[in-house]
TIMI-2910 file (N, C-alpha, C, CB; in pm, 1 decimal, decimal comma, always signed):
<rs>
+----------+----------+----------+----------+----------+----------+----------+----------+----------+----------+----------+----------+------+
!      n_x !      n_y !      n_z !     ca_x !     ca_y !     ca_z !      c_x !      c_y !      c_z !     cb_x !     cb_y !     cb_z ! resn !
+----------+----------+----------+----------+----------+----------+----------+----------+----------+----------+----------+----------+------+
!  +8538,1 !  +3287,9 !  +2617,4 !  +8399,4 !  +3250,8 !  +2636,4 !  +8327,2 !  +3277,5 !  +2504,4 !  +8334,2 !  +3330,1 !  +2755,8 !  Met !
!  +8261,3 !  +3177,1 !  +2455,1 !  +8192,6 !  +3190,3 !  +2328,2 !  +8051,1 !  +3241,1 !  +2343,7 !  +8191,4 !  +3059,5 !  +2257,3 !  Gly !
!  +7986,3 !  +3271,3 !  +2234,3 !  +7849,0 !  +3322,5 !  +2238,7 !  +7752,4 !  +3223,2 !  +2302,8 !  +7801,6 !  +3356,5 !  +2098,5 !  Pro !
!  +7772,0 !  +3093,3 !  +2284,4 !  +7683,5 !  +2993,3 !  +2344,7 !  +7693,8 !  +2992,9 !  +2495,8 !  +7715,6 !  +2855,0 !  +2291,1 !  Gly !
!  +7815,6 !  +3006,2 !  +2546,8 !  +7835,7 !  +3007,9 !  +2691,7 !  +7776,0 !  +3133,2 !  +2754,8 !  +7984,6 !  +2998,9 !  +2724,6 !  Glu !
!  +7790,2 !  +3246,5 !  +2687,4 !  +7732,1 !  +3372,3 !  +2736,8 !  +7580,1 !  +3361,1 !  +2742,7 !  +7773,6 !  +3491,6 !  +2646,4 !  Ile !
!  +7522,0 !  +3298,9 !  +2642,4 !  +7377,3 !  +3279,7 !  +2638,7 !  +7332,5 !  +3190,4 !  +2754,0 !  +7334,2 !  +3219,0 !  +2504,1 !  Leu !
!  +7405,9 !  +3084,4 !  +2783,4 !  +7370,8 !  +2994,2 !  +2894,0 !  +7380,9 !  +3067,0 !  +3027,3 !  +7462,3 !  +2869,8 !  +2894,3 !  Val !
!  +7488,8 !  +3141,4 !  +3049,1 !  +7507,2 !  +3215,2 !  +3174,9 !  +7397,7 !  +3320,0 !  +3190,8 !  +7646,9 !  +3282,5 !  +3179,4 !  Val !
!  +7365,7 !  +3389,9 !  +3083,7 !  +7260,4 !  +3491,9 !  +3089,2 !  +7124,7 !  +3427,8 !  +3119,0 !  +7254,2 !  +3570,5 !  +2956,2 !  Thr !
!  +7097,9 !  +3315,7 !  +3053,6 !  +6970,9 !  +3246,2 !  +3076,3 !  +6957,8 !  +3195,4 !  +3218,6 !  +6956,7 !  +3130,6 !  +2980,0 !  Gly !
!  +7064,7 !  +3137,1 !  +3273,3 !  +7061,5 !  +3089,0 !  +3412,1 !  +7047,3 !  +3204,4 !  +3511,0 !  +7188,4 !  +3009,0 !  +3443,7 !  Leu !
!  +7114,4 !  +3313,2 !  +3483,6 !  +7103,1 !  +3431,5 !  +3570,9 !  +6960,5 !  +3486,1 !  +3569,3 !  +7202,7 !  +3541,8 !  +3526,5 !  Ser !
!  +6900,9 !  +3491,9 !  +3451,4 !  +6763,4 !  +3541,1 !  +3438,8 !  +6667,0 !  +3448,0 !  +3511,5 !  +6723,5 !  +3554,0 !  +3290,2 !  Ala !
!  +6686,2 !  +3316,2 !  +3498,3 !  +6599,4 !  +3219,7 !  +3566,1 !  +6612,0 !  +3233,8 !  +3716,9 !  +6633,6 !  +3076,0 !  +3523,1 !  Ala !
!  +6733,1 !  +3248,0 !  +3767,0 !  +6755,2 !  +3265,2 !  +3910,7 !  +6690,8 !  +3394,5 !  +3960,4 !  +6905,8 !  +3265,3 !  +3942,4 !  Leu !
!  +6704,7 !  +3500,6 !  +3884,5 !  +6643,8 !  +3628,6 !  +3921,6 !  +6491,3 !  +3616,9 !  +3927,0 !  +6685,1 !  +3738,6 !  +3821,9 !  Leu !
!  +6431,5 !  +3547,2 !  +3833,0 !  +6286,6 !  +3528,2 !  +3830,6 !  +6241,7 !  +3450,2 !  +3953,7 !  +6243,1 !  +3455,1 !  +3701,8 !  Ile !
!  +6316,0 !  +3345,9 !  +3991,1 !  +6281,0 !  +3265,7 !  +4109,5 !  +6288,2 !  +3350,5 !  +4235,8 !  +6374,7 !  +3143,6 !  +4122,3 !  Ile !
!  +6394,1 !  +3428,0 !  +4248,9 !  +6410,5 !  +3512,5 !  +4367,5 !  +6299,2 !  +3617,0 !  +4375,2 !  +6548,5 !  +3581,8 !  +4365,9 !  Val !
!  +6268,4 !  +3681,6 !  +4265,1 !  +6162,3 !  +3782,9 !  +4264,1 !  +6025,1 !  +3722,0 !  +4293,2 !  +6159,4 !  +3854,7 !  +4129,1 !  Leu !
!  +6001,6 !  +3601,2 !  +4244,0 !  +5875,5 !  +3533,3 !  +4270,3 !  +5859,8 !  +3504,4 !  +4419,5 !  +5866,8 !  +3403,1 !  +4189,5 !  Asn !
!  +5965,3 !  +3453,3 !  +4481,1 !  +5959,6 !  +3425,2 !  +4625,0 !  +5943,7 !  +3553,8 !  +4706,0 !  +6086,1 !  +3350,3 !  +4669,8 !  Arg !
!  +6011,6 !  +3657,9 !  +4666,9 !  +6000,0 !  +3786,2 !  +4735,2 !  +5857,3 !  +3839,9 !  +4723,4 !  +6100,8 !  +3887,6 !  +4677,4 !  Leu !
!  +5798,8 !  +3825,6 !  +4606,7 !  +5661,1 !  +3870,1 !  +4585,3 !  +5564,2 !  +3794,6 !  +4676,1 !  +5621,1 !  +3851,3 !  +4438,3 !  Ser !
!  +5581,9 !  +3663,4 !  +4688,4 !  +5494,6 !  +3583,9 !  +4776,3 !  +5512,8 !  +3623,2 !  +4922,7 !  +5523,0 !  +3433,7 !  +4758,7 !  Lys !
!  +5637,2 !  +3649,9 !  +4962,4 !  +5664,2 !  +3692,8 !  +5099,4 !  +5596,0 !  +3825,8 !  +5129,1 !  +5815,2 !  +3704,4 !  +5123,2 !  Leu !
!  +5607,8 !  +3920,8 !  +5039,2 !  +5543,1 !  +4050,9 !  +5058,0 !  +5392,0 !  +4037,4 !  +5062,4 !  +5583,3 !  +4147,0 !  +4946,7 !  Leu !
!  +5337,0 !  +3949,2 !  +4981,7 !  +5192,3 !  +3926,9 !  +4981,4 !  +5146,1 !  +3872,6 !  +5116,8 !  +5152,8 !  +3829,4 !  +4868,2 !  Glu !
!  +5221,6 !  +3776,0 !  +5172,9 !  +5185,7 !  +3721,8 !  +5304,9 !  +5197,4 !  +3828,1 !  +5413,1 !  +5275,0 !  +3601,8 !  +5339,9 !  Arg !
!  +5301,2 !  +3911,0 !  +5404,5 !  +5317,9 !  +4017,4 !  +5503,8 !  +5202,3 !  +4117,2 !  +5498,2 !  +5451,2 !  +4090,4 !  +5481,9 !  Met !
!  +5160,0 !  +4152,3 !  +5379,3 !  +5046,9 !  +4244,2 !  +5364,6 !  +4917,9 !  +4182,8 !  +5417,1 !  +5029,5 !  +4284,0 !  +5218,2 !  Leu !
!  +4899,0 !  +4053,5 !  +5394,5 !  +4779,2 !  +3985,6 !  +5445,0 !  +4778,4 !  +3985,6 !  +5597,6 !  +4772,1 !  +3840,7 !  +5391,5 !  Ala !
!  +4893,1 !  +3960,1 !  +5658,8 !  +4901,7 !  +3961,9 !  +5805,0 !  +4876,9 !  +4102,0 !  +5859,1 !  +5038,7 !  +3911,0 !  +5851,6 !  Met !
!  +4930,1 !  +4200,7 !  +5791,7 !  +4909,6 !  +4338,9 !  +5835,2 !  +4762,3 !  +4378,6 !  +5821,2 !  +4998,9 !  +4435,1 !  +5753,6 !  Gln !
!  +4697,7 !  +4334,2 !  +5715,3 !  +4555,7 !  +4365,3 !  +5696,4 !  +4472,0 !  +4301,8 !  +5806,4 !  +4507,3 !  +4316,9 !  +5558,5 !  Ala !
!  +4506,1 !  +4178,8 !  +5843,8 !  +4432,9 !  +4111,4 !  +5951,0 !  +4450,2 !  +4185,8 !  +6083,3 !  +4480,6 !  +3965,7 !  +5965,3 !  Thr !
!  +4572,5 !  +4225,3 !  +6112,8 !  +4598,7 !  +4299,3 !  +6236,2 !  +4526,1 !  +4433,3 !  +6236,2 !  +4749,4 !  +4321,2 !  +6254,6 !  Ala !
!  +4525,6 !  +4500,4 !  +6123,7 !  +4458,5 !  +4630,2 !  +6113,4 !  +4307,7 !  +4614,7 !  +6130,9 !  +4489,6 !  +4696,5 !  +5978,0 !  Thr !
!  +4251,7 !  +4509,2 !  +6074,1 !  +4107,7 !  +4485,6 !  +6088,7 !  +4072,0 !  +4460,7 !  +6234,9 !  +4063,2 !  +4366,0 !  +6001,9 !  Ala !
!  +4155,1 !  +4384,9 !  +6304,5 !  +4130,8 !  +4360,1 !  +6446,4 !  +4136,1 !  +4487,0 !  +6527,8 !  +4230,8 !  +4261,5 !  +6500,2 !  Gly !
!  +4231,0 !  +4572,9 !  +6498,6 !  +4242,3 !  +4701,1 !  +6568,4 !  +4121,2 !  +4789,4 !  +6539,2 !  +4371,8 !  +4773,5 !  +6527,5 !  Thr !
!  +4075,3 !  +4789,0 !  +6416,7 !  +3958,4 !  +4869,8 !  +6379,7 !  +3834,2 !  +4824,2 !  +6455,7 !  +3933,2 !  +4861,8 !  +6228,2 !  Ala !
!  +3818,7 !  +4694,5 !  +6473,5 !  +3704,5 !  +4641,4 !  +6548,9 !  +3711,4 !  +4688,3 !  +6693,6 !  +3701,3 !  +4486,4 !  +6542,6 !  Val !
!  +3830,8 !  +4684,5 !  +6752,4 !  +3846,2 !  +4729,7 !  +6890,7 !  +3813,4 !  +4877,9 !  +6904,4 !  +3988,4 !  +4703,0 !  +6939,9 !  Gln !
!  +3863,2 !  +4959,6 !  +6811,5 !  +3833,4 !  +5102,3 !  +6816,6 !  +3684,6 !  +5129,2 !  +6796,4 !  +3914,6 !  +5176,7 !  +6711,4 !  Tyr !
!  +3621,2 !  +5053,2 !  +6708,0 !  +3478,5 !  +5070,1 !  +6684,8 !  +3397,8 !  +5039,0 !  +6808,8 !  +3433,0 !  +4982,4 !  +6570,8 !  Gly !
!  +3433,5 !  +4932,7 !  +6878,4 !  +3364,7 !  +4894,2 !  +7001,0 !  +3383,6 !  +5001,0 !  +7108,5 !  +3415,7 !  +4757,9 !  +7051,0 !  Ser !
!  +3505,7 !  +5047,1 !  +7123,4 !  +3535,2 !  +5151,0 !  +7222,8 !  +3460,4 !  +5279,7 !  +7188,8 !  +3687,5 !  +5177,9 !  +7230,2 !  His !
!  +3454,3 !  +5313,0 !  +7062,9 !  +3384,2 !  +5433,4 !  +7019,5 !  +3235,5 !  +5424,6 !  +7053,4 !  +3403,1 !  +5455,0 !  +6868,5 !  Ser !
!  +3174,8 !  +5307,2 !  +7030,1 !  +3032,7 !  +5289,3 !  +7063,1 !  +3008,5 !  +5305,5 !  +7212,3 !  +2983,7 !  +5151,6 !  +7017,2 !  Arg !
!  +3098,1 !  +5249,7 !  +7294,4 !  +3083,6 !  +5263,0 !  +7439,2 !  +3089,5 !  +5410,1 !  +7480,8 !  +3192,9 !  +5182,6 !  +7511,9 !  Glu !
!  +3183,4 !  +5484,1 !  +7423,6 !  +3194,9 !  +5625,8 !  +7457,0 !  +3072,2 !  +5704,1 !  +7411,5 !  +3320,5 !  +5684,8 !  +7393,9 !  Leu !
!  +3019,8 !  +5671,8 !  +7294,2 !  +2899,4 !  +5739,9 !  +7245,7 !  +2781,6 !  +5713,2 !  +7339,4 !  +2865,2 !  +5694,0 !  +7102,2 !  Glu !
!  +2769,1 !  +5589,8 !  +7387,5 !  +2661,1 !  +5556,9 !  +7481,4 !  +2675,7 !  +5636,3 !  +7610,8 !  +2660,0 !  +5405,9 !  +7511,9 !  Asp !
!  +2797,1 !  +5647,2 !  +7659,3 !  +2819,1 !  +5722,3 !  +7782,9 !  +2787,8 !  +5870,7 !  +7764,5 !  +2963,4 !  +5704,9 !  +7830,3 !  Arg !
!  +2830,9 !  +5926,4 !  +7651,9 !  +2802,4 !  +6067,3 !  +7625,3 !  +2651,5 !  +6089,8 !  +7613,5 !  +2874,1 !  +6113,7 !  +7496,4 !  Val !
!  +2582,0 !  +5995,6 !  +7548,5 !  +2436,5 !  +6007,2 !  +7534,6 !  +2369,7 !  +6011,6 !  +7672,3 !  +2380,4 !  +5889,3 !  +7451,5 !  Arg !
!  +2413,1 !  +5926,0 !  +7764,8 !  +2357,0 !  +5924,9 !  +7900,4 !  +2388,7 !  +6055,4 !  +7972,0 !  +2411,5 !  +5805,2 !  +7981,2 !  Val !
!  +2511,4 !  +6103,7 !  +7958,0 !  +2547,0 !  +6230,4 !  +8021,5 !  +2464,4 !  +6346,2 !  +7966,0 !  +2695,8 !  +6258,9 !  +8002,5 !  Leu !
!  +2440,4 !  +6346,9 !  +7835,5 !  +2356,7 !  +6451,8 !  +7775,7 !  +2215,6 !  +6446,2 !  +7832,2 !  +2352,9 !  +6437,7 !  +7622,2 !  Glu !
!  +2163,3 !  +6325,2 !  +7849,3 !  +2028,8 !  +6312,2 !  +7906,6 !  +2024,9 !  +6362,4 !  +8050,2 !  +1982,3 !  +6166,4 !  +7901,1 !  Gln !
!  +2127,6 !  +6330,0 !  +8127,7 !  +2131,6 !  +6373,8 !  +8267,3 !  +2137,9 !  +6525,7 !  +8275,3 !  +2252,0 !  +6311,7 !  +8340,3 !  Ile !
!  +2217,2 !  +6587,5 !  +8189,1 !  +2232,0 !  +6733,1 !  +8191,9 !  +2102,1 !  +6801,6 !  +8151,4 !  +2346,0 !  +6777,4 !  +8099,1 !  Val !
!  +2031,9 !  +6746,1 !  +8053,9 !  +1911,0 !  +6812,5 !  +8004,2 !  +1784,9 !  +6773,6 !  +8080,0 !  +1892,4 !  +6781,3 !  +7858,7 !  Thr !
!  +1787,9 !  +6665,8 !  +8158,8 !  +1668,8 !  +6623,4 !  +8233,3 !  +1649,1 !  +6708,8 !  +8357,2 !  +1679,5 !  +6475,6 !  +8272,9 !  Asp !
!  +1526,5 !  +6705,7 !  +8405,5 !  +1499,9 !  +6768,0 !  +8535,8 !  +1540,3 !  +6668,0 !  +8642,9 !  +1348,2 !  +6810,1 !  +8551,1 !  Thr !
!  +1542,6 !  +6711,4 !  +8764,2 !  +1581,3 !  +6623,3 !  +8874,6 !  +1487,8 !  +6504,7 !  +8887,3 !  +1584,1 !  +6700,3 !  +9005,2 !  Gly !
!  +1358,2 !  +6525,5 !  +8863,9 !  +1261,0 !  +6416,9 !  +8877,8 !  +1284,6 !  +6310,1 !  +8770,3 !  +1116,3 !  +6472,0 !  +8868,2 !  Ala !
!  +1316,9 !  +6353,0 !  +8649,4 !  +1342,8 !  +6255,4 !  +8542,6 !  +1468,0 !  +6174,1 !  +8572,1 !  +1357,1 !  +6326,3 !  +8407,1 !  Gln !
!  +1569,1 !  +6238,8 !  +8626,6 !  +1691,8 !  +6167,6 !  +8660,9 !  +1665,9 !  +6067,1 !  +8771,7 !  +1801,4 !  +6266,0 !  +8703,3 !  Thr !
!  +1589,6 !  +6105,7 !  +8871,6 !  +1556,6 !  +6013,9 !  +8981,3 !  +1474,7 !  +5896,2 !  +8929,6 !  +1479,3 !  +6087,8 !  +9092,7 !  Ala !
!  +1380,3 !  +5922,8 !  +8838,6 !  +1299,2 !  +5814,2 !  +8782,9 !  +1386,6 !  +5718,5 !  +8703,1 !  +1186,4 !  +5870,4 !  +8693,7 !  Ala !
!  +1481,0 !  +5771,0 !  +8629,2 !  +1570,9 !  +5685,7 !  +8551,8 !  +1655,3 !  +5599,9 !  +8646,9 !  +1662,4 !  +5771,6 !  +8459,5 !  Arg !
!  +1701,8 !  +5659,1 !  +8754,5 !  +1783,0 !  +5585,7 !  +8851,4 !  +1700,6 !  +5473,8 !  +8913,7 !  +1837,1 !  +5680,5 !  +8961,0 !  Arg !
!  +1575,8 !  +5503,0 !  +8952,3 !  +1489,6 !  +5399,9 !  +9010,6 !  +1462,0 !  +5289,5 !  +8909,7 !  +1357,6 !  +5461,0 !  +9059,4 !  Asp !
!  +1438,2 !  +5325,3 !  +8786,2 !  +1411,1 !  +5227,6 !  +8680,2 !  +1533,3 !  +5139,1 !  +8659,0 !  +1372,2 !  +5298,8 !  +8548,0 !  Arg !
!  +1651,9 !  +5196,1 !  +8662,0 !  +1774,1 !  +5118,2 !  +8644,4 !  +1791,6 !  +5020,6 !  +8760,3 !  +1896,6 !  +5211,2 !  +8633,2 !  Arg !
!  +1758,1 !  +5062,7 !  +8881,0 !  +1770,6 !  +4974,7 !  +8996,6 !  +1678,1 !  +4854,7 !  +8982,8 !  +1739,8 !  +5051,0 !  +9126,0 !  Thr !
!  +1558,0 !  +4879,5 !  +8938,2 !  +1460,9 !  +4771,2 !  +8923,6 !  +1498,7 !  +4680,4 !  +8807,3 !  +1319,5 !  +4827,7 !  +8903,0 !  Ile !
!  +1538,9 !  +4739,1 !  +8694,0 !  +1568,9 !  +4661,7 !  +8574,1 !  +1694,0 !  +4578,0 !  +8589,7 !  +1583,8 !  +4753,2 !  +8455,8 !  Thr !
!  +1801,1 !  +4638,6 !  +8638,5 !  +1929,9 !  +4569,9 !  +8646,3 !  +1951,4 !  +4499,0 !  +8778,1 !  +2040,9 !  +4667,1 !  +8624,1 !  Asn !
!  +1876,1 !  +4533,1 !  +8879,4 !  +1900,5 !  +4477,3 !  +9010,8 !  +2023,9 !  +4535,1 !  +9076,4 !  +1913,3 !  +4329,3 !  +9001,7 !  Gly !
!  +2076,8 !  +4643,9 !  +9020,2 !  +2195,5 !  +4707,9 !  +9076,4 !  +2153,8 !  +4801,8 !  +9188,8 !  +2274,3 !  +4785,0 !  +8966,9 !  Asp !
!  +2242,0 !  +4817,7 !  +9283,3 !  +2216,9 !  +4917,1 !  +9387,4 !  +2264,4 !  +5052,2 !  +9337,4 !  +2288,0 !  +4879,0 !  +9520,9 !  Lys !
!  +2185,1 !  +5152,7 !  +9356,6 !  +2225,6 !  +5288,6 !  +9319,9 !  +2282,4 !  +5351,2 !  +9444,0 !  +2106,2 !  +5373,4 !  +9262,3 !  Val !
!  +2402,0 !  +5402,9 !  +9434,7 !  +2465,6 !  +5461,8 !  +9554,0 !  +2456,9 !  +5611,2 !  +9549,0 !  +2612,1 !  +5418,7 !  +9566,2 !  Gln !
+----------+----------+----------+----------+----------+----------+----------+----------+----------+----------+----------+----------+------+
</rs>
């Protein structure tokens, strides 16, 4: 094998390696983008759930600190506002 043939084989090997690495890089980029999208969706769900829990805790804190008359007034107001039956 002469020096010219070695140069051709080395050049073709390098070109093939560059193509493979380029495709691998694009694949990893797409995978990271999909993972980021999934993570963002999960974060939105946790944020919504967290807000709901904070609202519930806020209501419980009000009930604990209110007098009985304030709690009854709030219950009556909720019945009128929402049209819900208070049981």
